[in-house]
All heavy atoms as a GROMACS GRO file, in nm:
protein
  645
    1ILE      N    1  16.428  12.231   8.736
    1ILE     CA    2  16.371  12.186   8.861
    1ILE      C    3  16.242  12.263   8.891
    1ILE      O    4  16.147  12.206   8.940
    1ILE     CB    5  16.472  12.203   8.977
    1ILE    CG1    6  16.585  12.102   8.958
    1ILE    CG2    7  16.404  12.181   9.111
    1ILE    CD1    8  16.694  12.113   9.061
    2LYS      N    9  16.237  12.390   8.862
    2LYS     CA   10  16.122  12.472   8.897
    2LYS      C   11  15.992  12.418   8.839
    2LYS      O   12  15.889  12.424   8.903
    2LYS     CB   13  16.144  12.616   8.852
    2LYS     CG   14  16.036  12.711   8.898
    2LYS     CD   15  16.035  12.719   9.049
    2LYS     CE   16  15.932  12.818   9.095
    2LYS     NZ   17  15.907  12.813   9.236
    3GLY      N   18  15.996  12.359   8.720
    3GLY     CA   19  15.875  12.305   8.660
    3GLY      C   20  15.820  12.183   8.731
    3GLY      O   21  15.707  12.142   8.708
    4GLN      N   22  15.900  12.124   8.820
    4GLN     CA   23  15.859  12.002   8.888
    4GLN      C   24  15.849  12.019   9.038
    4GLN      O   25  15.803  11.928   9.106
    4GLN     CB   26  15.960  11.890   8.859
    4GLN     CG   27  15.971  11.857   8.714
    4GLN     CD   28  16.083  11.758   8.690
    4GLN    OE1   29  16.154  11.717   8.780
    4GLN    NE2   30  16.099  11.719   8.566
    5HIS      N   31  15.890  12.129   9.091
    5HIS     CA   32  15.900  12.146   9.236
    5HIS      C   33  15.813  12.261   9.283
    5HIS      O   34  15.813  12.368   9.223
    5HIS     CB   35  16.047  12.173   9.274
    5HIS     CG   36  16.070  12.185   9.420
    5HIS    ND1   37  16.089  12.305   9.482
    5HIS    CD2   38  16.076  12.091   9.518
    5HIS    CE1   39  16.107  12.286   9.612
    5HIS    NE2   40  16.100  12.156   9.636
    6VAL      N   41  15.738  12.238   9.387
    6VAL     CA   42  15.659  12.343   9.451
    6VAL      C   43  15.716  12.362   9.590
    6VAL      O   44  15.724  12.267   9.667
    6VAL     CB   45  15.510  12.303   9.460
    6VAL    CG1   46  15.431  12.405   9.540
    6VAL    CG2   47  15.450  12.287   9.322
    7ASP      N   48  15.758  12.483   9.621
    7ASP     CA   49  15.813  12.505   9.754
    7ASP      C   50  15.698  12.526   9.854
    7ASP      O   51  15.582  12.539   9.815
    7ASP     CB   52  15.913  12.620   9.754
    7ASP     CG   53  15.853  12.757   9.723
    7ASP    OD1   54  15.737  12.783   9.759
    7ASP    OD2   55  15.925  12.838   9.663
    8PRO      N   56  15.726  12.525   9.984
    8PRO     CA   57  15.621  12.536  10.083
    8PRO      C   58  15.533  12.661  10.069
    8PRO      O   59  15.411  12.653  10.085
    8PRO     CB   60  15.697  12.537  10.216
    8PRO     CG   61  15.821  12.458  10.187
    8PRO     CD   62  15.857  12.497  10.046
    9GLU      N   63  15.594  12.772  10.036
    9GLU     CA   64  15.516  12.896  10.021
    9GLU      C   65  15.420  12.885   9.902
    9GLU      O   66  15.306  12.929   9.909
    9GLU     CB   67  15.611  13.015  10.003
    9GLU     CG   68  15.697  13.043  10.127
    9GLU     CD   69  15.817  12.949  10.142
    9GLU    OE1   70  15.855  12.881  10.046
    9GLU    OE2   71  15.873  12.946  10.254
   10GLU      N   72  15.467  12.826   9.792
   10GLU     CA   73  15.381  12.805   9.676
   10GLU      C   74  15.269  12.705   9.708
   10GLU      O   75  15.156  12.720   9.662
   10GLU     CB   76  15.463  12.755   9.557
   10GLU     CG   77  15.557  12.859   9.502
   10GLU     CD   78  15.658  12.800   9.404
   10GLU    OE1   79  15.703  12.685   9.424
   10GLU    OE2   80  15.692  12.872   9.308
   11ALA      N   81  15.300  12.604   9.788
   11ALA     CA   82  15.200  12.505   9.827
   11ALA      C   83  15.087  12.571   9.905
   11ALA      O   84  14.969  12.540   9.884
   11ALA     CB   85  15.264  12.393   9.908
   12VAL      N   86  15.121  12.663   9.993
   12VAL     CA   87  15.019  12.734  10.070
   12VAL      C   88  14.936  12.823   9.977
   12VAL      O   89  14.814  12.831   9.990
   12VAL     CB   90  15.082  12.817  10.185
   12VAL    CG1   91  14.979  12.907  10.251
   12VAL    CG2   92  15.144  12.722  10.287
   13GLN      N   93  15.000  12.885   9.879
   13GLN     CA   94  14.926  12.967   9.782
   13GLN      C   95  14.829  12.880   9.702
   13GLN      O   96  14.714  12.918   9.680
   13GLN     CB   97  15.021  13.039   9.687
   13GLN     CG   98  14.951  13.128   9.586
   13GLN     CD   99  14.874  13.242   9.654
   13GLN    OE1  100  14.932  13.317   9.732
   13GLN    NE2  101  14.746  13.254   9.626
   14ILE      N  102  14.873  12.763   9.660
   14ILE     CA  103  14.785  12.671   9.587
   14ILE      C  104  14.668  12.628   9.676
   14ILE      O  105  14.553  12.624   9.632
   14ILE     CB  106  14.865  12.548   9.538
   14ILE    CG1  107  14.963  12.591   9.429
   14ILE    CG2  108  14.772  12.438   9.487
   14ILE    CD1  109  15.068  12.485   9.396
   15HIS      N  110  14.697  12.599   9.801
   15HIS     CA  111  14.593  12.563   9.899
   15HIS      C  112  14.486  12.673   9.905
   15HIS      O  113  14.367  12.644   9.902
   15HIS     CB  114  14.659  12.541  10.036
   15HIS     CG  115  14.565  12.522  10.150
   15HIS    ND1  116  14.509  12.400  10.180
   15HIS    CD2  117  14.518  12.609  10.241
   15HIS    CE1  118  14.430  12.413  10.286
   15HIS    NE2  119  14.435  12.539  10.324
   16GLN      N  120  14.531  12.797   9.910
   16GLN     CA  121  14.438  12.910   9.914
   16GLN      C  122  14.365  12.927   9.782
   16GLN      O  123  14.244  12.951   9.780
   16GLN     CB  124  14.512  13.039   9.952
   16GLN     CG  125  14.553  13.042  10.095
   16GLN     CD  126  14.614  13.174  10.133
   16GLN    OE1  127  14.715  13.216  10.076
   16GLN    NE2  128  14.554  13.240  10.230
   17ASP      N  129  14.436  12.918   9.671
   17ASP     CA  130  14.374  12.935   9.540
   17ASP      C  131  14.263  12.834   9.517
   17ASP      O  132  14.160  12.866   9.457
   17ASP     CB  133  14.478  12.921   9.428
   17ASP     CG  134  14.576  13.036   9.421
   17ASP    OD1  135  14.553  13.140   9.486
   17ASP    OD2  136  14.678  13.022   9.351
   18LEU      N  137  14.284  12.711   9.564
   18LEU     CA  138  14.184  12.605   9.548
   18LEU      C  139  14.075  12.610   9.654
   18LEU      O  140  13.979  12.535   9.646
   18LEU     CB  141  14.252  12.468   9.554
   18LEU     CG  142  14.347  12.436   9.441
   18LEU    CD1  143  14.418  12.304   9.466
   18LEU    CD2  144  14.273  12.433   9.308
   19GLN      N  145  14.092  12.698   9.752
   19GLN     CA  146  14.001  12.709   9.865
   19GLN      C  147  13.983  12.572   9.932
   19GLN      O  148  13.872  12.530   9.967
   19GLN     CB  149  13.866  12.768   9.821
   19GLN     CG  150  13.879  12.907   9.766
   19GLN     CD  151  13.749  12.966   9.716
   19GLN    OE1  152  13.642  12.905   9.728
   19GLN    NE2  153  13.756  13.085   9.662
   20ALA      N  154  14.095  12.503   9.946
   20ALA     CA  155  14.094  12.369  10.005
   20ALA      C  156  14.064  12.376  10.154
   20ALA      O  157  14.107  12.468  10.223
   20ALA     CB  158  14.228  12.301   9.982
   21LYS      N  159  13.992  12.278  10.202
   21LYS     CA  160  13.968  12.267  10.346
   21LYS      C  161  14.086  12.198  10.413
   21LYS      O  162  14.118  12.227  10.528
   21LYS     CB  163  13.841  12.186  10.372
   21LYS     CG  164  13.716  12.256  10.324
   21LYS     CD  165  13.594  12.170  10.349
   21LYS     CE  166  13.471  12.239  10.292
   21LYS     NZ  167  13.352  12.154  10.302
   22GLN      N  168  14.149  12.106  10.342
   22GLN     CA  169  14.260  12.028  10.397
   22GLN      C  170  14.359  11.998  10.285
   22GLN      O  171  14.319  11.965  10.174
   22GLN     CB  172  14.208  11.897  10.454
   22GLN     CG  173  14.311  11.814  10.524
   22GLN     CD  174  14.331  11.858  10.667
   22GLN    OE1  175  14.241  11.850  10.746
   22GLN    NE2  176  14.450  11.907  10.698
   23SER      N  177  14.487  12.010  10.313
   23SER     CA  178  14.591  11.975  10.217
   23SER      C  179  14.697  11.892  10.287
   23SER      O  180  14.712  11.898  10.409
   23SER     CB  181  14.656  12.101  10.158
   23SER     OG  182  14.565  12.172  10.079
   24VAL      N  183  14.770  11.815  10.208
   24VAL     CA  184  14.878  11.732  10.261
   24VAL      C  185  15.006  11.759  10.181
   24VAL      O  186  15.001  11.768  10.058
   24VAL     CB  187  14.841  11.582  10.259
   24VAL    CG1  188  14.814  11.532  10.119
   24VAL    CG2  189  14.950  11.498  10.324
   25ALA      N  190  15.114  11.775  10.253
   25ALA     CA  191  15.244  11.793  10.189
   25ALA      C  192  15.303  11.654  10.164
   25ALA      O  193  15.316  11.575  10.257
   25ALA     CB  194  15.337  11.874  10.278
   26ILE      N  195  15.336  11.626  10.040
   26ILE     CA  196  15.392  11.495  10.008
   26ILE      C  197  15.526  11.512   9.939
   26ILE      O  198  15.557  11.617   9.885
   26ILE     CB  199  15.296  11.412   9.918
   26ILE    CG1  200  15.264  11.486   9.788
   26ILE    CG2  201  15.169  11.380   9.993
   26ILE    CD1  202  15.188  11.403   9.689
   27HIS      N  203  15.604  11.410   9.944
   27HIS     CA  204  15.734  11.398   9.879
   27HIS      C  205  15.843  11.484   9.941
   27HIS      O  206  15.954  11.484   9.890
   27HIS     CB  207  15.725  11.429   9.729
   27HIS     CG  208  15.643  11.330   9.655
   27HIS    ND1  209  15.599  11.353   9.528
   27HIS    CD2  210  15.596  11.208   9.688
   27HIS    CE1  211  15.528  11.251   9.487
   27HIS    NE2  212  15.525  11.161   9.582
   28TRP      N  213  15.815  11.557  10.048
   28TRP     CA  214  15.923  11.635  10.107
   28TRP      C  215  16.026  11.537  10.163
   28TRP      O  216  15.991  11.434  10.220
   28TRP     CB  217  15.871  11.732  10.213
   28TRP     CG  218  15.818  11.667  10.338
   28TRP    CD1  219  15.690  11.625  10.361
   28TRP    CD2  220  15.893  11.632  10.454
   28TRP    NE1  221  15.681  11.567  10.484
   28TRP    CE2  222  15.804  11.571  10.544
   28TRP    CE3  223  16.025  11.648  10.491
   28TRP    CZ2  224  15.844  11.525  10.668
   28TRP    CZ3  225  16.065  11.602  10.616
   28TRP    CH2  226  15.974  11.542  10.702
   29GLY      N  227  16.151  11.567  10.140
   29GLY     CA  228  16.258  11.481  10.188
   29GLY      C  229  16.276  11.353  10.109
   29GLY      O  230  16.357  11.269  10.145
   30THR      N  231  16.198  11.333  10.004
   30THR     CA  232  16.204  11.211   9.925
   30THR      C  233  16.299  11.224   9.807
   30THR      O  234  16.378  11.135   9.779
   30THR     CB  235  16.064  11.173   9.874
   30THR    OG1  236  15.975  11.163   9.986
   30THR    CG2  237  16.065  11.041   9.800
   31PHE      N  238  16.288  11.335   9.736
   31PHE     CA  239  16.368  11.358   9.616
   31PHE      C  240  16.453  11.484   9.635
   31PHE      O  241  16.407  11.580   9.695
   31PHE     CB  242  16.279  11.377   9.493
   31PHE     CG  243  16.185  11.263   9.470
   31PHE    CD1  244  16.051  11.277   9.498
   31PHE    CD2  245  16.230  11.142   9.420
   31PHE    CE1  246  15.962  11.172   9.478
   31PHE    CE2  247  16.144  11.036   9.400
   31PHE     CZ  248  16.009  11.051   9.429
   32ALA      N  249  16.573  11.483   9.584
   32ALA     CA  250  16.660  11.600   9.592
   32ALA      C  251  16.624  11.694   9.478
   32ALA      O  252  16.684  11.692   9.372
   32ALA     CB  253  16.806  11.558   9.583
   33LEU      N  254  16.523  11.778   9.502
   33LEU     CA  255  16.478  11.872   9.399
   33LEU      C  256  16.516  12.016   9.429
   33LEU      O  257  16.490  12.105   9.351
   33LEU     CB  258  16.325  11.863   9.384
   33LEU     CG  259  16.271  11.730   9.333
   33LEU    CD1  260  16.118  11.733   9.332
   33LEU    CD2  261  16.324  11.700   9.194
   34ALA      N  262  16.572  12.038   9.546
   34ALA     CA  263  16.607  12.174   9.584
   34ALA      C  264  16.735  12.169   9.669
   34ALA      O  265  16.777  12.063   9.713
   34ALA     CB  266  16.493  12.238   9.663
   35TYR      N  267  16.793  12.284   9.691
   35TYR     CA  268  16.916  12.294   9.768
   35TYR      C  269  16.884  12.335   9.911
   35TYR      O  270  16.922  12.440   9.957
   35TYR     CB  271  17.012  12.394   9.704
   35TYR     CG  272  17.048  12.356   9.563
   35TYR    CD1  273  16.995  12.425   9.456
   35TYR    CD2  274  17.133  12.249   9.538
   35TYR    CE1  275  17.027  12.387   9.326
   35TYR    CE2  276  17.165  12.211   9.409
   35TYR     CZ  277  17.112  12.281   9.304
   35TYR     OH  278  17.143  12.243   9.176
   36GLU      N  279  16.812  12.250   9.981
   36GLU     CA  280  16.771  12.281  10.117
   36GLU      C  281  16.795  12.157  10.203
   36GLU      O  282  16.800  12.045  10.153
   36GLU     CB  283  16.623  12.319  10.122
   36GLU     CG  284  16.532  12.209  10.072
   36GLU     CD  285  16.393  12.254  10.034
   36GLU    OE1  286  16.367  12.376  10.025
   36GLU    OE2  287  16.310  12.166  10.011
   37TYR      N  288  16.808  12.178  10.331
   37TYR     CA  289  16.818  12.067  10.424
   37TYR      C  290  16.686  11.992  10.419
   37TYR      O  291  16.579  12.052  10.414
   37TYR     CB  292  16.846  12.120  10.564
   37TYR     CG  293  16.860  12.014  10.670
   37TYR    CD1  294  16.958  11.917  10.660
   37TYR    CD2  295  16.775  12.013  10.779
   37TYR    CE1  296  16.971  11.820  10.759
   37TYR    CE2  297  16.789  11.916  10.878
   37TYR     CZ  298  16.886  11.819  10.866
   37TYR     OH  299  16.898  11.723  10.962
   38TYR      N  300  16.690  11.860  10.419
   38TYR     CA  301  16.569  11.782  10.393
   38TYR      C  302  16.459  11.800  10.497
   38TYR      O  303  16.342  11.777  10.468
   38TYR     CB  304  16.604  11.633  10.376
   38TYR     CG  305  16.625  11.558  10.506
   38TYR    CD1  306  16.525  11.475  10.556
   38TYR    CD2  307  16.744  11.567  10.576
   38TYR    CE1  308  16.543  11.405  10.674
   38TYR    CE2  309  16.763  11.497  10.693
   38TYR     CZ  310  16.662  11.416  10.742
   38TYR     OH  311  16.681  11.347  10.858
   39LEU      N  312  16.490  11.847  10.617
   39LEU     CA  313  16.386  11.871  10.718
   39LEU      C  314  16.334  12.015  10.715
   39LEU      O  315  16.247  12.051  10.794
   39LEU     CB  316  16.440  11.838  10.857
   39LEU     CG  317  16.470  11.690  10.882
   39LEU    CD1  318  16.532  11.670  11.019
   39LEU    CD2  319  16.344  11.606  10.867
   40GLU      N  320  16.386  12.097  10.627
   40GLU     CA  321  16.347  12.237  10.620
   40GLU      C  322  16.205  12.260  10.567
   40GLU      O  323  16.133  12.347  10.619
   40GLU     CB  324  16.447  12.314  10.534
   40GLU     CG  325  16.420  12.463  10.526
   40GLU     CD  326  16.522  12.532  10.438
   40GLU    OE1  327  16.640  12.493  10.437
   40GLU    OE2  328  16.482  12.626  10.369
   41PRO      N  329  16.156  12.188  10.466
   41PRO     CA  330  16.024  12.218  10.411
   41PRO      C  331  15.908  12.218  10.511
   41PRO      O  332  15.825  12.310  10.507
   41PRO     CB  333  16.006  12.112  10.302
   41PRO     CG  334  16.145  12.084  10.257
   41PRO     CD  335  16.226  12.089  10.383
   42PRO      N  336  15.898  12.122  10.604
   42PRO     CA  337  15.786  12.129  10.699
   42PRO      C  338  15.790  12.255  10.788
   42PRO      O  339  15.686  12.312  10.820
   42PRO     CB  340  15.801  12.003  10.784
   42PRO     CG  341  15.879  11.909  10.699
   42PRO     CD  342  15.972  11.996  10.619
   43VAL      N  343  15.910  12.298  10.821
   43VAL     CA  344  15.925  12.420  10.901
   43VAL      C  345  15.878  12.540  10.820
   43VAL      O  346  15.801  12.625  10.868
   43VAL     CB  347  16.071  12.439  10.948
   43VAL    CG1  348  16.091  12.573  11.016
   43VAL    CG2  349  16.112  12.324  11.040
   44ARG      N  350  15.921  12.548  10.695
   44ARG     CA  351  15.881  12.659  10.608
   44ARG      C  352  15.730  12.657  10.582
   44ARG      O  353  15.668  12.762  10.570
   44ARG     CB  354  15.959  12.654  10.477
   44ARG     CG  355  16.104  12.695  10.496
   44ARG     CD  356  16.186  12.689  10.371
   44ARG     NE  357  16.123  12.753  10.258
   44ARG     CZ  358  16.152  12.725  10.130
   44ARG    NH1  359  16.243  12.633  10.102
   44ARG    NH2  360  16.092  12.787  10.032
   45LEU      N  361  15.672  12.538  10.572
   45LEU     CA  362  15.528  12.526  10.552
   45LEU      C  363  15.453  12.585  10.671
   45LEU      O  364  15.361  12.665  10.654
   45LEU     CB  365  15.488  12.380  10.530
   45LEU     CG  366  15.339  12.354  10.513
   45LEU    CD1  367  15.285  12.421  10.387
   45LEU    CD2  368  15.311  12.204  10.511
   46ARG      N  369  15.493  12.548  10.792
   46ARG     CA  370  15.427  12.604  10.912
   46ARG      C  371  15.442  12.756  10.916
   46ARG      O  372  15.346  12.826  10.950
   46ARG     CB  373  15.486  12.541  11.037
   46ARG     CG  374  15.437  12.400  11.063
   46ARG     CD  375  15.476  12.349  11.200
   46ARG     NE  376  15.620  12.344  11.224
   46ARG     CZ  377  15.699  12.245  11.187
   46ARG    NH1  378  15.650  12.140  11.124
   46ARG    NH2  379  15.828  12.250  11.213
   47GLU      N  380  15.559  12.806  10.880
   47GLU     CA  381  15.581  12.951  10.880
   47GLU      C  382  15.492  13.019  10.776
   47GLU      O  383  15.434  13.125  10.803
   47GLU     CB  384  15.727  12.982  10.852
   47GLU     CG  385  15.820  12.944  10.966
   47GLU     CD  386  15.968  12.952  10.930
   47GLU    OE1  387  16.002  12.973  10.810
   47GLU    OE2  388  16.050  12.937  11.022
   48ALA      N  389  15.479  12.960  10.658
   48ALA     CA  390  15.396  13.019  10.552
   48ALA      C  391  15.250  13.020  10.592
   48ALA      O  392  15.178  13.117  10.566
   48ALA     CB  393  15.415  12.942  10.421
   49LEU      N  394  15.204  12.914  10.657
   49LEU     CA  395  15.065  12.910  10.706
   49LEU      C  396  15.042  13.019  10.808
   49LEU      O  397  14.940  13.090  10.803
   49LEU     CB  398  15.033  12.772  10.766
   49LEU     CG  399  15.022  12.656  10.668
   49LEU    CD1  400  15.025  12.523  10.742
   49LEU    CD2  401  14.898  12.669  10.582
   50GLU      N  402  15.135  13.034  10.899
   50GLU     CA  403  15.125  13.137  11.003
   50GLU      C  404  15.122  13.277  10.942
   50GLU      O  405  15.041  13.361  10.981
   50GLU     CB  406  15.241  13.123  11.101
   50GLU     CG  407  15.235  13.219  11.217
   50GLU     CD  408  15.351  13.198  11.313
   50GLU    OE1  409  15.368  13.086  11.362
   50GLU    OE2  410  15.426  13.296  11.336
   51GLN      N  411  15.210  13.302  10.846
   51GLN     CA  412  15.217  13.434  10.783
   51GLN      C  413  15.086  13.471  10.713
   51GLN      O  414  15.052  13.588  10.703
   51GLN     CB  415  15.332  13.439  10.683
   51GLN     CG  416  15.468  13.440  10.746
   51GLN     CD  417  15.581  13.426  10.644
   51GLN    OE1  418  15.558  13.406  10.525
   51GLN    NE2  419  15.704  13.434  10.692
   52ARG      N  420  15.014  13.371  10.664
   52ARG     CA  421  14.888  13.396  10.592
   52ARG      C  422  14.766  13.382  10.682
   52ARG      O  423  14.654  13.387  10.635
   52ARG     CB  424  14.877  13.305  10.472
   52ARG     CG  425  14.987  13.336  10.370
   52ARG     CD  426  14.969  13.258  10.248
   52ARG     NE  427  15.075  13.288  10.153
   52ARG     CZ  428  15.053  13.316  10.027
   52ARG    NH1  429  14.931  13.317   9.979
   52ARG    NH2  430  15.153  13.339   9.946
   53GLY      N  431  14.790  13.361  10.810
   53GLY     CA  432  14.680  13.352  10.905
   53GLY      C  433  14.596  13.226  10.892
   53GLY      O  434  14.479  13.226  10.928
   54LEU      N  435  14.656  13.117  10.841
   54LEU     CA  436  14.584  12.992  10.825
   54LEU      C  437  14.612  12.900  10.944
   54LEU      O  438  14.720  12.904  11.002
   54LEU     CB  439  14.626  12.923  10.695
   54LEU     CG  440  14.595  12.999  10.567
   54LEU    CD1  441  14.658  12.929  10.448
   54LEU    CD2  442  14.444  13.011  10.548
   55LYS      N  443  14.516  12.816  10.975
   55LYS     CA  444  14.531  12.722  11.085
   55LYS      C  445  14.634  12.616  11.047
   55LYS      O  446  14.629  12.562  10.936
   55LYS     CB  447  14.398  12.654  11.116
   55LYS     CG  448  14.294  12.749  11.168
   55LYS     CD  449  14.164  12.675  11.194
   55LYS     CE  450  14.058  12.772  11.241
   55LYS     NZ  451  13.930  12.703  11.265
   56PRO      N  452  14.725  12.582  11.137
   56PRO     CA  453  14.827  12.480  11.106
   56PRO      C  454  14.766  12.346  11.067
   56PRO      O  455  14.821  12.276  10.983
   56PRO     CB  456  14.906  12.468  11.236
   56PRO     CG  457  14.876  12.590  11.314
   56PRO     CD  458  14.741  12.639  11.269
   57GLU      N  459  14.652  12.311  11.123
   57GLU     CA  460  14.591  12.181  11.093
   57GLU      C  461  14.524  12.177  10.956
   57GLU      O  462  14.480  12.071  10.911
   57GLU     CB  463  14.492  12.141  11.203
   57GLU     CG  464  14.378  12.237  11.226
   57GLU     CD  465  14.408  12.348  11.326
   57GLU    OE1  466  14.525  12.364  11.367
   57GLU    OE2  467  14.314  12.420  11.362
   58SER      N  468  14.517  12.290  10.885
   58SER     CA  469  14.456  12.289  10.752
   58SER      C  470  14.550  12.228  10.647
   58SER      O  471  14.507  12.197  10.537
   58SER     CB  472  14.417  12.431  10.710
   58SER     OG  473  14.531  12.512  10.690
   59PHE      N  474  14.676  12.209  10.683
   59PHE     CA  475  14.776  12.158  10.588
   59PHE      C  476  14.871  12.072  10.670
   59PHE      O  477  14.940  12.121  10.757
   59PHE     CB  478  14.852  12.276  10.527
   59PHE     CG  479  14.910  12.252  10.392
   59PHE    CD1  480  14.886  12.341  10.290
   59PHE    CD2  481  14.991  12.143  10.366
   59PHE    CE1  482  14.940  12.322  10.164
   59PHE    CE2  483  15.046  12.124  10.242
   59PHE     CZ  484  15.021  12.213  10.141
   60PHE      N  485  14.874  11.944  10.645
   60PHE     CA  486  14.958  11.859  10.728
   60PHE      C  487  15.066  11.788  10.647
   60PHE      O  488  15.055  11.775  10.526
   60PHE     CB  489  14.875  11.758  10.809
   60PHE     CG  490  14.802  11.655  10.726
   60PHE    CD1  491  14.861  11.532  10.699
   60PHE    CD2  492  14.674  11.680  10.678
   60PHE    CE1  493  14.793  11.438  10.624
   60PHE    CE2  494  14.606  11.586  10.604
   60PHE     CZ  495  14.666  11.463  10.577
   61THR      N  496  15.167  11.747  10.718
   61THR     CA  497  15.275  11.668  10.659
   61THR      C  498  15.274  11.530  10.723
   61THR      O  499  15.226  11.514  10.835
   61THR     CB  500  15.413  11.733  10.681
   61THR    OG1  501  15.435  11.744  10.822
   61THR    CG2  502  15.423  11.869  10.616
   62LEU      N  503  15.325  11.434  10.653
   62LEU     CA  504  15.342  11.300  10.706
   62LEU      C  505  15.489  11.277  10.732
   62LEU      O  506  15.573  11.315  10.650
   62LEU     CB  507  15.291  11.196  10.606
   62LEU     CG  508  15.144  11.202  10.569
   62LEU    CD1  509  15.112  11.105  10.457
   62LEU    CD2  510  15.057  11.173  10.690
   63ARG      N  511  15.520  11.218  10.846
   63ARG     CA  512  15.658  11.181  10.872
   63ARG      C  513  15.694  11.067  10.777
   63ARG      O  514  15.607  10.995  10.728
   63ARG     CB  515  15.675  11.140  11.017
   63ARG     CG  516  15.661  11.258  11.114
   63ARG     CD  517  15.684  11.215  11.258
   63ARG     NE  518  15.582  11.122  11.304
   63ARG     CZ  519  15.468  11.157  11.363
   63ARG    NH1  520  15.443  11.284  11.383
   63ARG    NH2  521  15.382  11.065  11.401
   64HIS      N  522  15.820  11.047  10.751
   64HIS     CA  523  15.863  10.940  10.661
   64HIS      C  524  15.810  10.806  10.713
   64HIS      O  525  15.830  10.771  10.828
   64HIS     CB  526  16.016  10.938  10.648
   64HIS     CG  527  16.067  11.060  10.580
   64HIS    ND1  528  16.154  11.146  10.640
   64HIS    CD2  529  16.041  11.111  10.458
   64HIS    CE1  530  16.181  11.245  10.557
   64HIS    NE2  531  16.113  11.227  10.446
   65GLY      N  532  15.739  10.735  10.626
   65GLY     CA  533  15.682  10.607  10.661
   65GLY      C  534  15.546  10.613  10.726
   65GLY      O  535  15.481  10.511  10.745
   66GLU      N  536  15.498  10.732  10.760
   66GLU     CA  537  15.369  10.747  10.827
   66GLU      C  538  15.256  10.738  10.724
   66GLU      O  539  15.269  10.778  10.610
   66GLU     CB  540  15.361  10.883  10.897
   66GLU     CG  541  15.229  10.909  10.966
   66GLU     CD  542  15.218  11.048  11.026
   66GLU    OE1  543  15.311  11.130  11.010
   66GLU    OE2  544  15.116  11.076  11.090
   67SER      N  545  15.145  10.684  10.768
   67SER     CA  546  15.023  10.686  10.687
   67SER      C  547  14.912  10.742  10.773
   67SER      O  548  14.923  10.746  10.896
   67SER     CB  549  14.988  10.545  10.636
   67SER     OG  550  14.963  10.460  10.745
   68ARG      N  551  14.806  10.787  10.708
   68ARG     CA  552  14.695  10.846  10.781
   68ARG      C  553  14.566  10.813  10.708
   68ARG      O  554  14.557  10.826  10.586
   68ARG     CB  555  14.713  10.997  10.790
   68ARG     CG  556  14.611  11.066  10.878
   68ARG     CD  557  14.637  11.214  10.890
   68ARG     NE  558  14.765  11.239  10.956
   68ARG     CZ  559  14.803  11.356  11.001
   68ARG    NH1  560  14.725  11.460  10.985
   68ARG    NH2  561  14.920  11.372  11.058
   69LEU      N  562  14.466  10.771  10.782
   69LEU     CA  563  14.334  10.746  10.727
   69LEU      C  564  14.260  10.878  10.726
   69LEU      O  565  14.251  10.947  10.828
   69LEU     CB  566  14.258  10.643  10.811
   69LEU     CG  567  14.116  10.612  10.767
   69LEU    CD1  568  14.115  10.550  10.627
   69LEU    CD2  569  14.050  10.519  10.867
   70ILE      N  570  14.209  10.915  10.609
   70ILE     CA  571  14.135  11.039  10.596
   70ILE      C  572  13.990  11.004  10.572
   70ILE      O  573  13.955  10.948  10.468
   70ILE     CB  574  14.191  11.126  10.482
   70ILE    CG1  575  14.337  11.158  10.510
   70ILE    CG2  576  14.109  11.254  10.467
   70ILE    CD1  577  14.408  11.229  10.399
   71ALA      N  578  13.907  11.034  10.668
   71ALA     CA  579  13.765  11.003  10.658
   71ALA      C  580  13.692  11.123  10.600
   71ALA      O  581  13.732  11.237  10.617
   71ALA     CB  582  13.709  10.971  10.797
   72THR      N  583  13.586  11.092  10.527
   72THR     CA  584  13.503  11.199  10.471
   72THR      C  585  13.369  11.198  10.544
   72THR      O  586  13.326  11.097  10.597
   72THR     CB  587  13.478  11.180  10.321
   72THR    OG1  588  13.404  11.060  10.302
   72THR    CG2  589  13.609  11.174  10.245
   73GLN      N  590  13.303  11.311  10.545
   73GLN     CA  591  13.172  11.319  10.606
   73GLN      C  592  13.069  11.251  10.516
   73GLN      O  593  12.968  11.203  10.562
   73GLN     CB  594  13.132  11.464  10.631
   73GLN     CG  595  13.216  11.527  10.740
   73GLN     CD  596  13.176  11.672  10.765
   73GLN    OE1  597  13.104  11.732  10.688
   73GLN    NE2  598  13.223  11.725  10.876
   74ASP      N  599  13.094  11.250  10.388
   74ASP     CA  600  13.002  11.189  10.291
   74ASP      C  601  13.066  11.061  10.239
   74ASP      O  602  13.151  11.064  10.151
   74ASP     CB  603  12.975  11.287  10.176
   74ASP     CG  604  12.874  11.232  10.076
   74ASP    OD1  605  12.819  11.123  10.098
   74ASP    OD2  606  12.853  11.299   9.974
   75ALA      N  607  13.024  10.947  10.293
   75ALA     CA  608  13.083  10.818  10.256
   75ALA      C  609  13.060  10.783  10.110
   75ALA      O  610  13.130  10.700  10.055
   75ALA     CB  611  13.028  10.709  10.346
   76ASP      N  612  12.964  10.846  10.043
   76ASP     CA  613  12.935  10.815   9.904
   76ASP      C  614  13.031  10.882   9.806
   76ASP      O  615  13.023  10.860   9.687
   76ASP     CB  616  12.791  10.858   9.869
   76ASP     CG  617  12.687  10.777   9.946
   76ASP    OD1  618  12.718  10.660   9.980
   76ASP    OD2  619  12.578  10.830   9.970
   77VAL      N  620  13.122  10.965   9.854
   77VAL     CA  621  13.214  11.039   9.769
   77VAL      C  622  13.294  10.943   9.680
   77VAL      O  623  13.319  10.970   9.564
   77VAL     CB  624  13.308  11.127   9.853
   77VAL    CG1  625  13.418  11.186   9.766
   77VAL    CG2  626  13.230  11.237   9.921
   78PHE      N  627  13.336  10.830   9.734
   78PHE     CA  628  13.423  10.739   9.660
   78PHE      C  629  13.348  10.619   9.604
   78PHE      O  630  13.408  10.528   9.552
   78PHE     CB  631  13.538  10.693   9.749
   78PHE     CG  632  13.626  10.808   9.792
   78PHE    CD1  633  13.622  10.856   9.921
   78PHE    CD2  634  13.709  10.870   9.700
   78PHE    CE1  635  13.702  10.962   9.960
   78PHE    CE2  636  13.789  10.977   9.738
   78PHE     CZ  637  13.785  11.023   9.868
   79ASP      N  638  13.217  10.614   9.617
   79ASP     CA  639  13.140  10.500   9.563
   79ASP      C  640  13.106  10.519   9.418
   79ASP      O  641  13.096  10.623   9.365
   79ASP     CB  642  13.010  10.482   9.642
   79ASP     CG  643  13.038  10.432   9.783
   79ASP    OD1  644  13.149  10.378   9.805
   79ASP    OD2  645  12.950  10.448   9.870
   0.00000   0.00000   0.00000
């Protein structure tokens, strides 16, 4: 499982390593890859961000079924 699963604390470390401006947590609660309550990962993510002094809005989660439009400042990025 470890080769396929990134826990919330590791996700925050990756976010920092990549010097990302924005990250999104995906697949939480979708697959049984860990022995945790399915609503636990978003809580642990917020705690990990707080422990590292990062803004909560720098890393977001989507509720099940939610979608979000992500706009870029440079519209030519995807052209």
